[in-house]
C-alpha positions as protocol buffer text, in pm:
chain_id: "A"
residue {
  index: 1
  type: MET
  ca { x: -1149 y: -1357 z: -1671 }
}
residue {
  index: 2
  type: ASP
  ca { x: -1521 y: -1435 z: -1693 }
}
residue {
  index: 3
  type: ASP
  ca { x: -1838 y: -1310 z: -1524 }
}
residue {
  index: 4
  type: ASN
  ca { x: -1793 y: -1554 z: -1235 }
}
residue {
  index: 5
  type: ASP
  ca { x: -1448 y: -1409 z: -1167 }
}
residue {
  index: 6
  type: THR
  ca { x: -1592 y: -1057 z: -1178 }
}
residue {
  index: 7
  type: GLN
  ca { x: -1863 y: -1152 z: -928 }
}
residue {
  index: 8
  type: LEU
  ca { x: -1603 y: -1313 z: -702 }
}
residue {
  index: 9
  type: LEU
  ca { x: -1379 y: -1006 z: -717 }
}
residue {
  index: 10
  type: LYS
  ca { x: -1674 y: -777 z: -642 }
}
residue {
  index: 11
  type: SER
  ca { x: -1764 y: -992 z: -342 }
}
residue {
  index: 12
  type: ILE
  ca { x: -1417 y: -960 z: -186 }
}
residue {
  index: 13
  type: GLN
  ca { x: -1315 y: -606 z: -287 }
}
residue {
  index: 14
  type: ASP
  ca { x: -1448 y: -457 z: 38 }
}
residue {
  index: 15
  type: GLY
  ca { x: -1288 y: -729 z: 250 }
}
residue {
  index: 16
  type: ILE
  ca { x: -1378 y: -1076 z: 354 }
}
residue {
  index: 17
  type: PRO
  ca { x: -1622 y: -1152 z: 636 }
}
residue {
  index: 18
  type: ILE
  ca { x: -1468 y: -1187 z: 980 }
}
residue {
  index: 19
  type: THR
  ca { x: -1593 y: -1537 z: 1055 }
}
residue {
  index: 20
  type: PRO
  ca { x: -1423 y: -1871 z: 1117 }
}
residue {
  index: 21
  type: ARG
  ca { x: -1490 y: -1970 z: 752 }
}
residue {
  index: 22
  type: PRO
  ca { x: -1507 y: -1649 z: 545 }
}
residue {
  index: 23
  type: PHE
  ca { x: -1466 y: -1825 z: 210 }
}
residue {
  index: 24
  type: LYS
  ca { x: -1762 y: -2053 z: 289 }
}
residue {
  index: 25
  type: LYS
  ca { x: -1978 y: -1748 z: 345 }
}
residue {
  index: 26
  type: ILE
  ca { x: -1865 y: -1600 z: 12 }
}
residue {
  index: 27
  type: ALA
  ca { x: -1917 y: -1934 z: -161 }
}
residue {
  index: 28
  type: ASP
  ca { x: -2271 y: -1966 z: -27 }
}
residue {
  index: 29
  type: ARG
  ca { x: -2354 y: -1619 z: -155 }
}
residue {
  index: 30
  type: LEU
  ca { x: -2216 y: -1702 z: -502 }
}
residue {
  index: 31
  type: GLY
  ca { x: -2354 y: -2056 z: -526 }
}
residue {
  index: 32
  type: LEU
  ca { x: -2008 y: -2213 z: -524 }
}
residue {
  index: 33
  type: SER
  ca { x: -1820 y: -2444 z: -293 }
}
residue {
  index: 34
  type: GLU
  ca { x: -1571 y: -2310 z: -42 }
}
residue {
  index: 35
  type: GLU
  ca { x: -1297 y: -2502 z: -222 }
}
residue {
  index: 36
  type: GLN
  ca { x: -1393 y: -2342 z: -556 }
}
residue {
  index: 37
  type: VAL
  ca { x: -1372 y: -1992 z: -408 }
}
residue {
  index: 38
  type: ILE
  ca { x: -1031 y: -2057 z: -250 }
}
residue {
  index: 39
  type: ALA
  ca { x: -897 y: -2217 z: -570 }
}
residue {
  index: 40
  type: ARG
  ca { x: -1029 y: -1938 z: -792 }
}
residue {
  index: 41
  type: ILE
  ca { x: -879 y: -1665 z: -571 }
}
residue {
  index: 42
  type: GLY
  ca { x: -549 y: -1855 z: -582 }
}
residue {
  index: 43
  type: GLN
  ca { x: -565 y: -1879 z: -962 }
}
residue {
  index: 44
  type: LEU
  ca { x: -651 y: -1509 z: -999 }
}
residue {
  index: 45
  type: HIS
  ca { x: -349 y: -1430 z: -781 }
}
residue {
  index: 46
  type: GLN
  ca { x: -124 y: -1662 z: -983 }
}
residue {
  index: 47
  type: ASP
  ca { x: -249 y: -1503 z: -1308 }
}
residue {
  index: 48
  type: GLY
  ca { x: -167 y: -1155 z: -1176 }
}
residue {
  index: 49
  type: VAL
  ca { x: -529 y: -1035 z: -1170 }
}
residue {
  index: 50
  type: ILE
  ca { x: -499 y: -1009 z: -791 }
}
residue {
  index: 51
  type: ARG
  ca { x: -155 y: -872 z: -706 }
}
residue {
  index: 52
  type: ARG
  ca { x: -188 y: -894 z: -330 }
}
residue {
  index: 53
  type: PHE
  ca { x: -426 y: -1062 z: -90 }
}
residue {
  index: 54
  type: GLY
  ca { x: -381 y: -946 z: 267 }
}
residue {
  index: 55
  type: ALA
  ca { x: -509 y: -741 z: 553 }
}
residue {
  index: 56
  type: SER
  ca { x: -547 y: -367 z: 519 }
}
residue {
  index: 57
  type: VAL
  ca { x: -538 y: -185 z: 848 }
}
residue {
  index: 58
  type: GLY
  ca { x: -684 y: 163 z: 888 }
}
residue {
  index: 59
  type: HIS
  ca { x: -372 y: 337 z: 1020 }
}
residue {
  index: 60
  type: ARG
  ca { x: -563 y: 627 z: 1173 }
}
residue {
  index: 61
  type: ALA
  ca { x: -799 y: 389 z: 1354 }
}
residue {
  index: 62
  type: ILE
  ca { x: -506 y: 227 z: 1536 }
}
residue {
  index: 63
  type: GLY
  ca { x: -342 y: 554 z: 1634 }
}
residue {
  index: 64
  type: PHE
  ca { x: -104 y: 635 z: 1349 }
}
residue {
  index: 65
  type: THR
  ca { x: -220 y: 992 z: 1315 }
}
residue {
  index: 66
  type: ALA
  ca { x: 107 y: 1144 z: 1195 }
}
residue {
  index: 67
  type: ASN
  ca { x: 137 y: 1059 z: 828 }
}
residue {
  index: 68
  type: ALA
  ca { x: 391 y: 1214 z: 598 }
}
residue {
  index: 69
  type: MET
  ca { x: 467 y: 1201 z: 228 }
}
residue {
  index: 70
  type: CYS
  ca { x: 844 y: 1236 z: 203 }
}
residue {
  index: 71
  type: THR
  ca { x: 978 y: 1351 z: -132 }
}
residue {
  index: 72
  type: TRP
  ca { x: 1338 y: 1264 z: -219 }
}
residue {
  index: 73
  type: ASN
  ca { x: 1577 y: 1395 z: -482 }
}
residue {
  index: 74
  type: VAL
  ca { x: 1757 y: 1074 z: -576 }
}
residue {
  index: 75
  type: PRO
  ca { x: 2016 y: 1053 z: -855 }
}
residue {
  index: 76
  type: ASP
  ca { x: 1853 y: 864 z: -1142 }
}
residue {
  index: 77
  type: ASN
  ca { x: 2125 y: 600 z: -1145 }
}
residue {
  index: 78
  type: ARG
  ca { x: 2055 y: 520 z: -775 }
}
residue {
  index: 79
  type: VAL
  ca { x: 1673 y: 505 z: -777 }
}
residue {
  index: 80
  type: GLU
  ca { x: 1645 y: 124 z: -776 }
}
residue {
  index: 81
  type: ASP
  ca { x: 1893 y: 72 z: -491 }
}
residue {
  index: 82
  type: VAL
  ca { x: 1772 y: 367 z: -283 }
}
residue {
  index: 83
  type: GLY
  ca { x: 1407 y: 273 z: -339 }
}
residue {
  index: 84
  type: ALA
  ca { x: 1474 y: -79 z: -211 }
}
residue {
  index: 85
  type: ILE
  ca { x: 1638 y: 58 z: 104 }
}
residue {
  index: 86
  type: MET
  ca { x: 1352 y: 303 z: 167 }
}
residue {
  index: 87
  type: ALA
  ca { x: 1088 y: 37 z: 107 }
}
residue {
  index: 88
  type: GLY
  ca { x: 1261 y: -180 z: 367 }
}
residue {
  index: 89
  type: PHE
  ca { x: 1167 y: 53 z: 652 }
}
residue {
  index: 90
  type: SER
  ca { x: 864 y: -84 z: 839 }
}
residue {
  index: 91
  type: GLU
  ca { x: 722 y: 269 z: 879 }
}
residue {
  index: 92
  type: VAL
  ca { x: 713 y: 311 z: 499 }
}
residue {
  index: 93
  type: THR
  ca { x: 392 y: 181 z: 343 }
}
residue {
  index: 94
  type: HIS
  ca { x: 433 y: 321 z: -9 }
}
residue {
  index: 95
  type: CYS
  ca { x: 744 y: 391 z: -212 }
}
residue {
  index: 96
  type: TYR
  ca { x: 707 y: 526 z: -566 }
}
residue {
  index: 97
  type: GLU
  ca { x: 925 y: 670 z: -836 }
}
residue {
  index: 98
  type: ARG
  ca { x: 769 y: 968 z: -1015 }
}
residue {
  index: 99
  type: PRO
  ca { x: 899 y: 1183 z: -1299 }
}
residue {
  index: 100
  type: ARG
  ca { x: 1071 y: 1507 z: -1206 }
}
residue {
  index: 101
  type: ARG
  ca { x: 880 y: 1822 z: -1302 }
}
residue {
  index: 102
  type: ASN
  ca { x: 995 y: 2170 z: -1390 }
}
residue {
  index: 103
  type: GLY
  ca { x: 1080 y: 2336 z: -1058 }
}
residue {
  index: 104
  type: TRP
  ca { x: 1026 y: 2009 z: -865 }
}
residue {
  index: 105
  type: PRO
  ca { x: 1344 y: 1797 z: -848 }
}
residue {
  index: 106
  type: TYR
  ca { x: 1199 y: 1514 z: -637 }
}
residue {
  index: 107
  type: ASN
  ca { x: 1161 y: 1175 z: -801 }
}
residue {
  index: 108
  type: LEU
  ca { x: 1110 y: 926 z: -517 }
}
residue {
  index: 109
  type: PHE
  ca { x: 816 y: 941 z: -278 }
}
residue {
  index: 110
  type: THR
  ca { x: 762 y: 750 z: 45 }
}
residue {
  index: 111
  type: MET
  ca { x: 463 y: 745 z: 277 }
}
residue {
  index: 112
  type: VAL
  ca { x: 564 y: 728 z: 642 }
}
residue {
  index: 113
  type: HIS
  ca { x: 319 y: 650 z: 924 }
}
residue {
  index: 114
  type: ALA
  ca { x: 390 y: 716 z: 1291 }
}
residue {
  index: 115
  type: TYR
  ca { x: 222 y: 823 z: 1613 }
}
residue {
  index: 116
  type: THR
  ca { x: 371 y: 1172 z: 1613 }
}
residue {
  index: 117
  type: ARG
  ca { x: 519 y: 1418 z: 1365 }
}
residue {
  index: 118
  type: ASP
  ca { x: 848 y: 1401 z: 1554 }
}
residue {
  index: 119
  type: GLU
  ca { x: 855 y: 1026 z: 1493 }
}
residue {
  index: 120
  type: CYS
  ca { x: 795 y: 1085 z: 1120 }
}
residue {
  index: 121
  type: ARG
  ca { x: 1084 y: 1332 z: 1116 }
}
residue {
  index: 122
  type: LYS
  ca { x: 1304 y: 1079 z: 1296 }
}
residue {
  index: 123
  type: VAL
  ca { x: 1221 y: 808 z: 1041 }
}
residue {
  index: 124
  type: ALA
  ca { x: 1293 y: 1045 z: 752 }
}
residue {
  index: 125
  type: LYS
  ca { x: 1630 y: 1126 z: 908 }
}
residue {
  index: 126
  type: GLN
  ca { x: 1704 y: 753 z: 947 }
}
residue {
  index: 127
  type: ILE
  ca { x: 1613 y: 696 z: 583 }
}
residue {
  index: 128
  type: SER
  ca { x: 1837 y: 985 z: 483 }
}
residue {
  index: 129
  type: SER
  ca { x: 2127 y: 839 z: 681 }
}
residue {
  index: 130
  type: ALA
  ca { x: 2072 y: 490 z: 539 }
}
residue {
  index: 131
  type: THR
  ca { x: 2063 y: 614 z: 179 }
}
residue {
  index: 132
  type: GLY
  ca { x: 2288 y: 920 z: 184 }
}
residue {
  index: 133
  type: ILE
  ca { x: 2004 y: 1127 z: 33 }
}
residue {
  index: 134
  type: GLU
  ca { x: 1994 y: 1463 z: 209 }
}
residue {
  index: 135
  type: ASP
  ca { x: 1767 y: 1658 z: -29 }
}
residue {
  index: 136
  type: TYR
  ca { x: 1414 y: 1579 z: 87 }
}
residue {
  index: 137
  type: ASN
  ca { x: 1087 y: 1731 z: 208 }
}
residue {
  index: 138
  type: ILE
  ca { x: 834 y: 1607 z: 462 }
}
residue {
  index: 139
  type: LEU
  ca { x: 473 y: 1687 z: 374 }
}
residue {
  index: 140
  type: PHE
  ca { x: 233 y: 1601 z: 658 }
}
residue {
  index: 141
  type: SER
  ca { x: -123 y: 1490 z: 596 }
}
residue {
  index: 142
  type: GLU
  ca { x: -376 y: 1725 z: 750 }
}
residue {
  index: 143
  type: LYS
  ca { x: -702 y: 1551 z: 665 }
}
residue {
  index: 144
  type: GLU
  ca { x: -803 y: 1227 z: 495 }
}
residue {
  index: 145
  type: PHE
  ca { x: -1088 y: 1283 z: 252 }
}
residue {
  index: 146
  type: LYS
  ca { x: -1115 y: 939 z: 96 }
}
residue {
  index: 147
  type: LYS
  ca { x: -942 y: 604 z: 116 }
}
residue {
  index: 148
  type: THR
  ca { x: -1062 y: 316 z: -97 }
}
residue {
  index: 149
  type: GLY
  ca { x: -913 y: 52 z: -319 }
}
residue {
  index: 150
  type: VAL
  ca { x: -981 y: 6 z: -688 }
}
residue {
  index: 151
  type: ARG
  ca { x: -1349 y: -65 z: -754 }
}
residue {
  index: 152
  type: LEU
  ca { x: -1496 y: -299 z: -1013 }
}
């Protein structure tokens, strides 16, 4: 990755312009052609520098105000299969395995977004039924202090 790639990544890290030709606008700012910008983003994605290129919606802004981190006690030999099932729920936006800690037996974490806390509880119950995991907690978000992606 060179300085041009760094400048390109910095120019898109906060999102692309909402215009009919967003990559042209970025290209003009960087002194490149639209085709060069599109090709370079594609190459950075192919190289694994950019893992995902897609829309990020502010869940609170569109009404998903009930957000819950669900912690699950999953047998170690089932983590891969159970994690795949949990990640398949549309209400789940994050699904991570974490190490167990002394006094904390939970090793799989999912973030569930819904309109109400009751809906979050319902989703957690559906996940429990689908996976057979009955040992879990639901921790509701009270306040969002910061939400940003990785910065260059």
